[in-house]
Steps between C-alpha positions, in 0.01 A plus 500: 500500500352723218656757276315820439606779269431830690600842365742335249680289760461125576413418859500154651209476734445232768124520535197277446355524149177630630666798681364821378755718316446792725654300795795389303564869386472641841640229718752327298622743234452812728311697237241706688330729253209249447285517814274258680156659495212245498667169417204434264596686173239770563695811594797511256762594754705194407492548128818411292563434131528146369592469126345843440179445690405652827427226759405480865810341657302417827301230316756393236679180604860480402452174327322694223801717440768261363671655191312823550635854535393668821537873546444688821516873564862467599567361150374811319752753640710607787504792740773650287333431173133448534292364216258737319205360679669567841612851400139579378341379830755705695445811277126478537525434879268206447570321834338583827564207729683312212376159589312430171721707271771233422230270369329784310830584343552147387162464357538841314843388373351182356227709334757740346708211374189372305350840421744803490213761473200384716186708547374605840232226474762234421718602797195503732397156378853362546544643851145396606623191702700723729359634819620836622325710761736797493324691234784569258324334205524807282877534573541131416327551170723793420807301591412217262454751211825673601685160503360420163633837358845435659517150361392616154767775510762248615399264221545788251850569637426798726681433821392831665558469871206720619202365686 
């Protein structure tokens, strides 16, 4: 039995130490935003944040996660109160099929936590590990910039509810 802190809550997991985090998230904890894409850490669909860093959950064994804070897309916001990154992706209509978008949002969130005002080049470099064949790349770029603006306004005390 192992304890994992996911989205601020402790979860007791009965899994082998080499079990990939993605399987525990989806099968045991029933958090389904992180997707199984390639299983090799090459597509980004499974990306979550661990201690502030974007990681591929499909290749991260749970034994490496003891005493670490794991955040999934479900931990950022809710349907009723989505996080800025979620609101921005919705406002820019960044998703087509939506399969890669949760992972991209998580990697973008990790970037914005480190760098609240990234350039286009920094966003592109950060999202480079993610595969998307839907062609919404420019919308995704705009969504990350929009989320950065929303987060900056929120930090400054502006709680404006508009997208």
